[in-house]
N, C-alpha and C positions, 0 to 999 in steps of 0.2 A: 293294628292293635288286635290281639286274639281274644276272642271271646273267652271268658273264664272257664266256661264249661269245657271248651276245646283245648285249654292249656295243658301241655305236656312237656316232657323233656325234649320233645322234637320240634316244639313250636318255633324256637329261635333260628332253625335251620331252614335254608332255602337253596334254590338252584342259581342264585346270582353268581356271576363270575368271581373267582377267587383272585381279588385285585393284588394281593401280596405274595401270591404263590410263585415258587421258583421250580424250575424243571432241569433235570440232568438226564441226558441220553447216554445209555451204555451200549456201545457197539460190540458187545461180547455176549455169548450165549449163557443163559442161566440153565444149568443142568437141575432137573427137578427131582426131588426126593422120591417120588412114585414112578419115576421114569419119563422119559422124553426130555425136551429142552425147549425153551423160548429163545429164539434166536437173537432178540435185542430187547432191551428193557428201557422205558422211560419211566422217571419217578417224579411226581409232583410232591413238593414239601414246602413248609413255611418255618421260619426261625423268629424267634423273639429274644430280645435282649442282646448282649454283646459277649462273645467268646473271649475270656481273659487271656492274658499273656501266657499262662502256663497251659492253657487250653484244657483245663480240668473242671470247669464249671458247667459242662454240657448235660442237660437233662433231656432224654428222649421220651416223649409221650406217644403211646400206641393207642389207636382208637378202636372202638367196638365195630361190630358188623355194619352198622348205617353211618358211621362217622366218615371224616375225611381230615385232610391236612389243617383245616382251619379250626384249631382248637381254641383260639381266643381272638377277639379283635385286636388290631395293631393300633388303632387310634380312635378317637371318639366318633369320627364319621364313618367308621368301618362297620360291616355286618357283624353281629356278635358271633362268637364261636361256640362250638358245642360244649366246651367246658369253661365258658367264660367266668362262671362263678368261683372257679378254683385258680385259673392262671391268669397273670397279669402284673403289672407294676404294684408292688406292695401287697399282692395277694397271697394266698396260701402257697402257691408255687411262684415265687416272685421273680419276674422277668428283669428286675433290677439287679438281681443277684445271680441268676442262673441263665445260661444260654439255652433256651428251650427249642428243641426240634420236633415237629411232627410231620410225618409222612403219611399220604394216601397210600394204603397197603396194596400190594401186589394182588391183582384180581378185582381192584376197586373200579370205580366208574367216574373219578375226579381226576383224571390226568395221569395216574399211574397206569402201567400196562395191565390191561384186563380184557374180558370178553368184547368190549365196545371198541378196543383198539384195532387198528389195521394189521392184519396178519401179512408180514412182508413176503410171504411165500405166494398167497392167494390174492393179495391186494384188495381185500374185503374184510370187513370186521370178522373176529375170530368166531363170535356168537358162541354156539354150543360146542364148537371144536376147541375152545380154550381148554387146555389140559387141567387135570386134577392137580391142585397144589396143597400144600401143607403150611402150618404155621412157620415151620423151619425154613421154608422157601421164602415166606414173607420176611422173616428176621435176616436171611441171607442178603436180600435186596437193601434191607435197612442198613445192613453193615456196610455196604458198597457205598451208600450216601455218607455215612458217618467217616468213612475212610476218605471220601472225596473232600469232606470239610476239614480233614487234617486232625481229627480228634481220634486219639489213641485210647484213652480211657474216659468212659462215661460216668459222670457222678452218679447218675441213677437212670434206671428205665422203670417207666410207670405206665400202667395201663389197668382198665377195668373190663370185666367180661372178656371177649376175645382179645381185647388189648392186654388183658391180664395174661392170657395164654402166650402172647408175644413177650411179654416181660419175663415170664417164667422161662421161656425157651431161651431168650438171651442169656439168662444165668446159667443154663445148661450147655449151650453151644459155644459160648464165648465168656466163660467164667472169670477169665483175667482182664476182661475189657470193661466190666462194669463194677462199680463199687457198691452198688445198692439196688435192690429189686423191691419195688412197691406194687403189690398185686391186689386190686380191689374187686370184689363181687366176682370172682372167678373160681376155678376149680381145676383138679388135675385131669378131669374128663367130664364130659357131660352125662347127666343122669339119662336112663332110657326114656324118662318121660319127656325130658328137654329135646332129646333127638327126635322123639315121635312128632312134637310140634314142628320142628323143621322139616320132617319127612312130608307133613300134610302141606306146608306151605310150598315146598318145592313142587308137589304134585299139582297144587293149585295153579302154579305158574305154567308148568309144562303141559298141562291139560288144557290150558286155555287155547281156543282155535287161533288166537292171535300170535301164539308162540312161534309157529312156523319153523319148528325144529331149531329154534335159536337165531335164525336170519330174518329178524322182523325190522331190521334197522331202515330199510328202504320202503317198507309196507306203510299203508295209510294209518294203521294202528297196529300197536304191539300187544302184548299180553296184559294190558293194564288191569283188567279184571282180576286175573290171577295173582298179579303182584299186589294189588290192593287187598285181596284177601289174605295173602301171605302176611302182609304187614299188619292187618286187623287181628289176626290170629297171634302174631308175635307180640302185639302191643298188650294183648291180654295177659301174657306171661310176664310183661315188665312191671305190670302193677300188683298190689296186694288186695286181698279180699276187703280189708279195712278202707283202703282208698277207694275202691269201686263202690263200697256201701256209702261212704261219706259224699262221694262225688255225684252219684246218680240216683240214690234211692229217694231223696226228697222231691225230686221231680221225675219219678220213673216214667210216668206216661205223658211227660211234656217234652218231647225231643225238639231240638232246634230244627227249623225248616231249612234244609241245605239241599241243593239239586244233586241228586244221586239216584241210582237205580237199585242200591242196596236197601235193605229193609231199615225202617227208621221209625217204627211204632214206639220204640222205647228210647229214652234219652242216651242209654248206653249205645244203641244202635246208631244214632246220628253222630255220637262221639267217633265211634270206630270208623264209620264211613268217611267222616272228615279226615281222620288220621291216615286212612288208606288212600284217599285221593291226593292228599298233600304229599305223600310219599312217593306215588307215581310220578309227581312232577320232577323229582329231583334224583331219582334212582333208577338202575338199569337192572331189569329182571335177571338178565344173565349173570350180572354181578352178585346178586342177591342168592341165586342158585349156588354159585361158585363159592362165596364166602361162608354160607351156611354150612355147605358141605365140609369146607375146611375146618371149621369149628367143631363140627360132629366128629371128625376124624382125629382130632387132638386127644391124645390118651397117654398118660404117663403111668398107666398101670391100674389094675383092678384091686390089687391087694395092698396093704400097708407096706409089706416087704418090697413089692415092686416100685411102689412110689419112693421109698427110701433110697432104692438103688438109682432110680432115674435122677434124684436130686443129689446124689452123693457128690458129683463133680462141682456143684455149686459151691463158690467160696466167698460170695459177697455177703453183706448184711441184707435183712429182709424186714419188710413191713407187710403184714397180711391183714386186710380188712375185710369184713364181711358185714352184712345187714340182716337183722333179725327177722325181717319180713319178706326176705328175698327167697321165693320158693323155686325159682328158676335156677339159680346157683346157691343152693341152700348152705347155711352157715357150717354145717358139718364138713363140708368139702373143703372149705378154707382151714377148718381145724386139722383136717387130714394133712394138708400141706405143712402147716406149723408143727405138727407132731412129728412128721417125717424129717423136717430140719432139725428139730431138737434131738432126735435119735441120731442124727449126724453130727451132733454137737456144732451146729451152726448158730450164728447170732441172728435172733429173730424176735420181733414183737408182732403180737397177734391181738386183734380186738374185734368183738362182734358188736357192731354199734346198734342200739335200740332205735328202730325206725318203724314207720308205717307206709313208707312209699314203695315197698317191694324191690324188685331188681333195679329198677331206675334210681333207687336212693343215692347211689354213687354220683348221679347227675343233678341232684336236687339240693336245695338249701336247707332242708328240713334239720339236719343234724351236722351241718358244715363246720360248726365250731368244733366238733368232735373229731370227724374224719379229716376235715382240712387241718385243724390243728395238728392231728398226728402226723399227717404228711409234711407239714412245714417243720415241725420239730425234728422229725427223723431225718429229713434232708439236711437240717443244720447239724445234726450230730454226726453225719458222716465225715465232715472235715473238723470235728471237734469243737464247733462253735455253739453247740447247744447251750442255752442259758440255764441258770439254777433257779431262777424265779418262777414260782408256780403261780399262775393267775387265778382269778376268782372263781373259774369254773370248777376247781377241785371241790368235791363235796365236803360238806361239814364233817362227815364221819372220818374222811380221809385226812383233814386238815390237821388232826391230832398228832399224825406222825412228823408233821413238820415243826411242830411246837413240842411241848413235852408232856408228860403225864400231868404235871402240876405247874410248870413254869417254862422258861425260855429254852433250856436245854434237857434233852431226855438222858438222865443219868445211865439208864439202861442201855442206851445206845453206845455210851462211852464204854461200858463194861463189855458189851459184846464186841466191840472192836479189839479190845484187849484179849479177849478169848479166842478170837479167830485167828488162826496162823496165817502170816503174811503172803504165803504163796497158795493158799488154799482156793479152790473153785467153790462157789457159794450159790445155793438155791435159797431164796427168801420167799417163804410161804406167807400170803397175805401181806404183801410188800408195801401196801399203801401207794403213796406217790413217790416212792423210790429214794427217800432220804438215807436209809442205810446203805442202799446198793450204790448210790451215788458217792458217799464217803469211802466205800470199799473200792470203788473204781478209782478215785483220786489218790487212794493208798497204793494202787498198782495192780490190784487183783484183774486178771485177764479173762476169767471165766466167771461171769455173773448172770444170773436170771432171777427174775421175780415172777410170782403167780399172784394174780389179783382178779377180783371180780368186777369191781367198780370201774365203769368205763371212764369216768372223770379222773380217776386216780391213775389209770393207764396213761391217760393224756399227760398227767403229771410226771409219770416215769419217762415218757418220751421227751418231754422238755428238760428233763434232766440228763438225757443221753443214755438211759440204762434200758435194757431189754427186759420186757415183760410179757407174759402170756396170760389171756384172760381164761379163768378156769375157776369153777366152783370146787373149793378143797374138799367139800363133802363126796365128790365123785372120785376121790383118790388121785394118785399120781401115775396112772397106767402108762402114759406116754414116755415116762422116764424109766431107764434101766437101773438095775441094782448097782449101787456104787458110783453112779454116774457123777455125783458131786462129793467133794471132800466134806462139806459142812452144809447142813439144812438147817435154816433158822426158822423158828416159829415165834414171832415177837408179837406180844400183847394181842394174840389171836385165839389163843386156847380156850378162853373163857366164852368165846362167841360161836363155837362150832358145835354141831350135834354129834358128829361121827368122831367122837375123841379117840377111841381105840384105833380106828382106821387110819386117821391122820397120823398118829404117832407111829404105828407100824410102818406106813409108807415113807415117813420121813427117815426111818432108820433102816429101811430097804434101799432107798435112793442115795442117802448119805452115809458116809463112814462114821460121821458124828452128827447128832443133833443138838441144838442149842434151842431151849424153850425158855421164854420169858413170860411171866403171867402175873396179874395182880393177886395178892394174897388176901383172900376174903375173911381171914381170920385176924387181920390188922386190928390192933387195940382200938382205934377210933371207931371202926365199923362195929366191933363188939359192943361198945359203949352206946352207940346210937340205938342198936336193937335191944340191949339189955335195959338201959335207963329210960330211953324215950319211947320205946315199944314201936319203932318206926323202921321201915326198910332202911338200911344203911345207905347213905348218899355222901359223897365227898368231891373231890376234883378228879380230873382225868377219867380213866375207865369206870369210876364209881359215880359218875356226874349225873347219870340218868335217873329218871323216876321208875317206879316199880313197873309202871305200865308200858314204858316205851323203851326199856333198856335192851340193847343188842346182846347182853350177856346172858347166856343160857346156862353156863356152868358156874359155880361159885367155889372154885378150889382153894384150898388153904395149903401151906407148905407141907403139913403133915399129910394131908389127903394125897397129894401128888407123889410124896416118897412112898406111900402105902401102895399107890397104883403102880409105880416102877417096880416095886418088889413083887407084887402079884404077877405082872407081865414079863418078868425076867429081863427088865431093862437095867443095865448097869449105869449108875450114876458116876460119871467120871469127874465131876466137879459141880459146885455150886456156889452162888453169890447171892447174898440177901441185901436188899437196899432200903434205906429210908429215902425216898427221893424228894420228899419235903425239905429235908436238911442236907441233902447231898452227901450221904455218908453210908459207908458199908455197915451193915448190922451184924454184930458177932454175938450178941447176948439176947437169947430167946427170940430167935428170928420169926418164929411163927406168931409171936405176939407184937414184935416191933418193927417188922419189915413190911412195907406196903407193895413191894414187887420182889419176885424171886426170879433167879436165872439159873437153870439146870443145864449141865453138859451131859449128853447121854450117848450110850452105844448099845448095840444089840448085844446081849449076853451070848458068848460063844459057847454052844453046847454040843455042836456036831462036827467041829473042825472047819466048818464052812464059812464062818464069819470072818470077814476081812480084818486084818489087824488095824487098830487106831493108833494115832499118834500119841505120844506120851502127854498127858495132861496133869502130870504131877504139880506143875507150877500153878494150875488152876484150883488145886484142892485146899480147903480150908483145914486147919489143924482140928483134930477130933474134939477138943475142948472148946472150939468156937462154934460147934454145931448143936448146942443144946436147943430144945425146942420149947415153945411156950404151950 
């Protein structure tokens, strides 16, 4: 039992033999990307579940720098795996459904060829003579094993941190052999700050007197101090400031008494010493040097253009997950990946999960209902088996899009579906839990994307099998190019934004047409409440809040919005006014009698540069139906 103060994502790992490990020996040379070759390769791997008759349910899981093939326990009496919380029968990656494969990476120290393997030419361990390898080299060896298992196409490749680098590389090097890529807490390249920590860690190892130029395997002791220091330093980067404050501040000067030569005046010191000693028991210093360098060399480009070019060959679906408290692989790096994929018109869902656990969040239970739920729903959506039920984790704010403004069916959704051409590509701004997008997908639209801020609503979108990017609309739509979508929808969101002009301008830049629906705050029932009762208007749906907790920042009427469009040079291609309480279209004094309005918009062509819009004559109301109240 681990002392709670010493508990970490590393606590469950040990040096115990991998009882369920399998090994393959390849008597062929591996030509390395940076030059040279390894004359023969051994790979240790483990499998979970059963490969189905079609051989299309295989999921490859790639581990991070200190992981191995033992991703999960195989039975109750087995040692726990490093991702036991996510992988197993009935778990988020369900081994009753998927055939899971996890390999110890090339350069590792748990059975796959690495620095502690015997060099067939010198008949002693490679040590520091083990050649420099890349993530692409790792992936090539993984491909050999997948071929050996008779798997032509992987259902998905999943990995976090360095494992995410491997998953990304699969999508680039073997785009037609994977259906999906799941990248957690990863990046297109390490930040210089992250590289700096690795540089110090490698120096701590190589400057240890016990390193002996990498040939310490027969020595009385190896570079244990250097490796422990490297791990202590790395472990700091895996945690967040909040986690360290919460864990160590209450007993800052009450360290645990452990046998160590390292400083332990502070509780955080005894913790780090424990983690360092525990790591030395199970890991090889040369492997740490090799793998950390491999991670540091991974680079898909410095600029957005270079990243787009690097990912252009990828053709699979993507799930990109970052964590707000991760400063080692900061969330903006995952966002860069997602934005490059969007620019390439690839299918991608991206979510930045709110956590306190730092980089280790992808290994912890803190928000597993969100990130585990996203992984499970995404995997199910790949083969079209994603369900349409949205569980209780969807927030109260977003639940409104699954019901209606006032009752069981949202009439404005029905009208939006009528207004959207059947072959159009659609961007849905503030898409909630994806109800409209799901209906559009069921209707046959092939290019659909939602933008949403609420992480629980994003989970709802994943459960419906629709793509969504987490983004604050107030920041605009800069990742998207002009005319990238046929139609951009802003449904029941206009009243809750502050940057109204920016958002409408952006939607008409990105879309050839914009469709906006919003509650009409000049609706006669609201007028009556204010005029007769002298109280802030309140009704159902978007009007159901108190004055002090309403998310509605704007209170537009139909006339207000028409004036806005005229001032901003926006053409109104069509309009529909609704009384959603009685399920009818309003043609008489809509500014008084309609509680919801839908406008079809396009940018007014003034310089010949505006792209032509499709005919919307069928959407227009007759002039005598458009009187206002």
